[in-house]
C-alpha positions in Angstrom: -60.2 10.2 4.9 -57.7 13.0 5.2 -57.7 15.9 7.6 -59.6 13.9 10.2 -58.5 13.3 13.8 -57.9 9.6 13.1 -55.3 10.7 10.4 -53.1 12.3 13.0 -51.0 11.0 16.0 -49.1 12.5 18.6 -45.7 11.4 19.7 -44.5 13.3 22.7 -40.9 13.3 23.8 -40.8 12.9 27.6 -37.1 12.7 28.4 -33.8 12.2 26.8 -31.1 10.6 29.0 -27.6 10.8 27.2 -24.9 8.1 28.1 -21.4 8.5 28.8 -20.3 6.4 25.7 -22.2 8.8 23.4 -25.5 7.0 23.0 -29.0 8.2 24.4 -32.2 6.7 25.7 -35.3 8.7 24.6 -38.7 8.1 26.3 -41.8 8.8 24.3 -45.4 8.9 24.9 -47.4 7.8 22.1 -51.3 8.3 21.7 -54.0 5.8 20.7 -54.1 6.9 17.2 -50.2 6.1 16.8 -51.0 2.5 18.4 -54.0 2.1 15.9 -51.5 3.2 12.9 -49.1 0.4 14.2 -51.5 -2.2 14.3 -52.9 -1.3 10.9 -49.5 -1.0 9.4 -47.9 -4.2 10.7 -51.0 -6.4 10.9 -50.6 -7.0 14.5 -53.6 -7.4 16.7 -51.7 -6.3 19.9 -49.2 -3.6 20.5 -46.2 -4.4 22.5 -43.4 -2.0 23.8 -40.8 -3.7 21.8 -42.9 -3.7 18.7 -43.8 -0.1 19.1 -40.1 0.7 19.7 -39.1 -0.9 16.5 -41.8 0.8 14.4 -40.9 4.1 15.9 -37.4 3.6 15.2 -38.0 2.6 11.5 -40.2 5.7 10.9 -37.5 8.0 12.4 -34.6 6.3 10.5 -36.4 6.3 7.1 -37.4 10.1 7.7 -33.8 10.8 8.3 -32.6 8.7 5.3 -35.2 10.3 3.1 -34.2 14.0 4.1 -30.5 13.5 3.9 -30.1 11.4 0.7 
C-alpha cells in the first residue's frame, strides 16, 4: 500500500526556543497519520506526549546517524 495518504504523515515545526546553555526546545505538530504510525510501530493502544516525544527523537537520531556514518 504505497503512495496512499495513509503512508504519509506530516510533522510541522511550530517553534524553536534556544536556551542560554546551548540546548533548544522544539515544538512540533504531528498529524493523525503520525500518531497511527506510532501506535502501529510501538504496539501501544494510546499515544502519550512522552511516548510521541521519544518516538520522534528516535526517528530523528536514527536519520542523522544513518546520514553521517
